[in-house]
C-alpha positions in Angstrom: 81.3 101.9 124.4 81.9 105.1 122.7 83.6 108.3 123.9 80.0 109.9 124.1 79.0 106.8 126.1 81.8 107.4 128.6 80.7 111.1 128.9 77.0 109.9 129.6 78.3 107.4 132.2 80.1 110.3 134.1 76.8 112.3 133.7 74.6 109.5 134.8 76.9 108.6 137.7 77.6 112.2 138.6 76.5 111.9 142.2 78.8 108.9 142.7 82.6 108.8 143.3 84.7 109.5 140.2 86.2 106.0 140.4 83.0 104.5 139.0 83.9 105.6 135.5 87.1 103.6 135.8 85.2 100.6 137.1 82.8 100.6 134.2 85.9 100.6 131.9 87.8 97.9 133.7 84.7 95.5 133.4 84.4 96.4 129.7 88.0 95.8 128.9 87.8 92.4 130.8 85.1 91.2 128.5 81.9 92.0 130.3 78.9 91.7 128.1 76.4 93.8 130.1 76.2 96.3 133.0 74.5 93.6 135.0 77.9 91.8 135.2 79.5 94.9 136.8 78.9 93.7 140.4 81.0 96.0 142.3 78.6 98.8 141.1 75.4 99.6 143.1 72.4 97.9 141.6 70.9 101.3 141.2 73.9 102.5 139.1 73.8 99.5 136.9 70.0 100.1 136.3 70.6 103.7 135.3 73.3 102.8 132.9 71.3 100.0 131.4 68.4 102.5 130.8 70.4 105.5 129.7 73.9 104.5 128.1 74.3 102.1 125.2 76.8 99.4 126.0 78.4 99.4 122.8 79.1 102.0 120.0 78.5 99.4 117.3 75.7 97.1 116.5 76.5 93.6 115.4 74.6 92.8 112.1 76.0 89.5 111.0 78.6 87.0 111.9 80.1 84.4 109.9 82.6 81.5 110.8 85.1 79.9 108.4 86.0 76.3 108.1 89.5 77.2 109.7 87.9 78.8 112.7 88.2 82.3 111.6 85.2 84.7 112.5 84.1 87.7 110.5 81.8 90.1 112.2 79.8 92.9 110.4 79.1 95.9 112.4 77.1 99.1 111.8 77.9 102.4 113.5 74.9 104.3 115.1 74.2 106.2 111.9 74.3 102.9 109.9 77.9 102.9 108.4 79.3 99.4 107.7 82.5 98.0 108.9 84.1 94.5 109.4 86.5 92.9 111.9 88.0 89.5 112.0 89.1 87.0 114.8 91.9 84.7 113.5 92.4 81.5 115.5 95.8 79.8 115.2 97.0 76.3 116.0 99.5 77.6 118.4 96.9 79.3 120.5 97.2 82.8 119.3 94.0 84.7 119.1 94.5 87.8 116.7 92.0 90.4 115.9 92.1 92.4 112.6 90.4 95.7 113.3 89.1 98.4 110.9 90.0 102.0 111.3 87.6 103.4 108.8 84.3 102.6 107.2 85.3 102.0 103.7 88.6 103.5 102.4 89.4 106.5 100.1 92.7 105.3 98.8 91.4 102.8 96.0 94.2 100.4 96.0 93.2 98.3 93.0 93.8 94.8 94.5 91.8 95.6 97.7 88.0 95.0 98.0 87.6 97.8 100.7 88.8 100.2 98.1 85.8 99.5 96.0 83.4 100.5 98.7 82.1 104.1 99.2 84.1 105.8 101.9 82.0 107.0 104.9 84.1 108.3 107.6 86.9 107.6 110.3 86.0 105.5 113.2 86.4 106.7 116.7 89.0 105.2 119.1 86.0 103.6 121.1 84.4 102.2 117.7 87.8 100.6 117.1 88.1 99.2 120.5 84.6 97.8 120.5 85.7 95.5 117.5 88.4 94.0 119.8 85.9 93.9 122.7 83.4 92.0 120.8 85.7 89.2 120.2 87.2 89.5 123.9 83.8 88.6 125.0 83.9 85.4 123.2 87.5 84.4 124.3 90.7 85.9 125.3 92.7 87.7 122.6 96.5 88.5 122.5 97.2 90.2 119.2 95.7 93.0 117.3 96.4 94.1 113.7 95.2 97.4 112.2 94.9 95.8 108.8 91.1 95.9 108.3 89.0 98.5 106.4 90.8 101.8 105.9 94.1 103.5 106.1 95.1 103.8 109.8 97.5 106.7 109.2 94.6 108.8 107.9 92.9 108.3 111.3 96.1 108.8 113.2 94.8 110.2 116.5 91.9 107.8 117.1 94.1 104.8 116.0 96.8 105.4 118.4 94.4 106.3 121.2 92.7 102.8 120.5 96.2 101.1 120.5 97.4 102.7 123.7 94.2 101.2 125.5 94.7 97.6 124.1 96.8 96.5 127.0 93.8 96.8 129.2 92.4 94.1 127.0 95.3 91.8 127.3 97.1 92.9 124.2 100.6 94.2 124.7 102.1 97.0 122.5 104.6 94.4 121.2 101.6 92.4 119.9 99.9 95.3 118.3 100.7 96.1 114.5 99.6 99.2 112.6 99.8 98.9 108.9 100.0 101.7 106.5 100.1 102.1 102.7 102.7 104.9 103.3 100.5 107.8 104.1 103.3 110.2 104.9 101.9 112.7 107.2 100.6 110.1 109.7 103.7 107.8 109.2 105.9 110.7 110.1 103.8 111.4 113.3 103.9 107.8 114.1 107.7 107.8 114.1 107.9 111.0 116.0 105.2 110.6 118.5 104.7 106.9 119.5 107.2 105.8 122.1 105.3 102.5 122.8 106.8 99.4 121.1 103.9 99.2 118.6 104.9 97.3 115.4 104.9 99.0 112.0 103.9 97.3 108.9 104.2 98.8 105.4 101.8 97.7 102.6 104.3 97.8 99.7 103.2 95.4 96.9 105.7 96.6 94.3 109.4 97.3 94.2 109.4 100.4 92.0 107.4 103.6 91.8 105.9 103.1 88.3 104.2 99.7 89.1 103.4 100.6 92.6 101.5 103.8 91.4 99.5 101.5 88.9 98.0 99.4 91.7 98.2 102.0 94.6 97.4 105.5 93.5 98.8 106.9 96.9 102.3 106.3 95.5 101.8 109.2 93.2 101.3 111.4 96.2 104.0 109.8 98.5 106.7 107.9 96.4 108.8 105.0 97.7 111.9 106.9 98.4 110.1 109.2 101.0 108.0 106.4 102.5 111.0 104.1 103.0 113.2 106.8 104.4 110.5 107.2 107.3 110.5 103.4 107.8 114.3 103.4 108.2 114.1 106.4 110.7 111.6 104.3 112.6 114.2 101.4 112.8 117.0 103.9 113.6 115.0 105.4 116.4 113.3 102.4 117.8 115.5 99.5 116.9 112.4 97.4 115.6 112.2 96.1 112.1 109.5 97.1 109.7 107.2 94.4 108.4 106.7 94.6 104.6 103.3 93.3 103.1 103.6 92.2 99.6 100.5 90.6 98.0 101.3 88.3 95.2 99.6 89.1 91.9 100.1 86.8 88.9 101.9 88.4 86.0 102.0 91.7 87.8 104.5 91.8 90.6 105.7 88.1 91.1 108.5 87.6 88.7 112.1 86.8 89.6 113.0 90.3 88.3 110.5 91.8 90.7 112.1 89.7 93.4 115.5 91.0 92.7 114.4 94.6 92.6 112.7 94.1 96.0 115.9 92.6 97.4 117.8 95.5 96.2 115.4 98.1 97.6 115.1 96.6 101.1 117.8 96.0 103.8 117.4 92.8 105.5 118.6 94.4 108.7 115.6 96.8 108.7 112.8 95.0 106.8 111.2 91.7 107.0 108.8 90.7 104.0 105.5 89.0 104.4 104.5 87.4 101.0 100.6 87.3 100.8 98.8 84.8 98.5 96.3 87.1 96.8 92.6 86.5 97.8 90.7 87.2 94.6 88.5 90.3 94.7 87.8 90.4 91.0 90.5 92.3 89.2 93.6 90.0 89.5 94.7 86.4 89.6 96.7 85.2 92.5 100.3 83.9 92.0 100.7 80.2 92.0 102.4 78.4 94.9 105.4 77.7 92.6 105.7 81.3 91.6 105.6 82.4 95.3 108.2 79.9 96.1 110.5 81.0 93.4 110.1 84.6 94.5 110.9 83.7 98.1 114.0 81.9 97.0 115.3 84.9 95.4 114.8 86.8 98.7 116.4 84.0 100.6 119.4 84.2 98.4 119.7 87.8 98.9 119.3 87.3 102.7 116.2 89.4 102.9 114.1 87.7 105.7 110.6 86.5 104.3 107.6 84.4 105.2 104.6 83.3 103.3 101.5 84.4 105.1 98.9 81.7 106.0 95.6 82.5 104.5 92.8 82.6 107.0 89.1 82.9 106.4 89.1 82.9 102.5 85.8 81.0 102.4 84.0 83.7 104.2 85.8 86.7 102.4 87.7 87.5 105.7 91.2 87.2 104.3 93.7 89.9 103.6 92.2 92.4 101.0 88.7 90.9 101.0 86.9 93.0 103.7 84.0 94.8 102.0 80.4 95.2 102.5 78.2 94.2 99.5 76.3 97.1 98.0 78.1 99.3 100.3 
């Protein structure tokens, strides 16, 4: 439910004890799907809420399930802006939700389908939480990644407000990851202001400024040296490694020379690299398995920790970089 909804809850239940508002949130955060389930609220209160306060800030428009069990949900905000979120199911029992922080994205990274959408607006903290709550109503969740549509650091206040409420849904701060392309004002605030052990991920994708600017225009504004300095400051202050996302683009950033540059750029004590097989969105081809293996071997030789990300939901366009709404 949205911030406006919570205000309406307080207004509708103004004649009742103030703890009613807390009870409503506790039920919602545990996965309740309606006011009718909130049995410790008086029947009259539940009826008033049902009549006057929408239960969710988002409307589910469509849902698709991948052969690997991944679920992608398309939502609309109240004014009709589209966004998508994804539930990823892993064999070890993890249930991770990838949430969006914006409808569309204004930063136009060339490999990302979301960047081809028209940007609408930032999402509120409650619209972000409602994405996770939707999947919480299906089954328990234990991880949340802010890696869906949008740049989280462009919507810093709402993203952090949402992240700080995730433990109520059963997702600890240590199992929450916020990704950024390196939007420096928000990244600096994250380092300075967020004391909770929320993980930081950097969407890097190139080991040098010239190449990075070609595929990520934001690099012209905030070059690598400045962004990496903030990441190192995060490590110095928090003692937590920064996860580096590196999408593998055939003939663009996947050569052995690129791997050497990356290993020289990043300190293995501070950074851990996630190599991401590219999920085609029309502009590039993805690197072959052999090319990814050769790239990783260079990083291993340089003792820069790295893993190859398991692709989930590619058949329903739910994988990394694929989130977009057709004709949006």
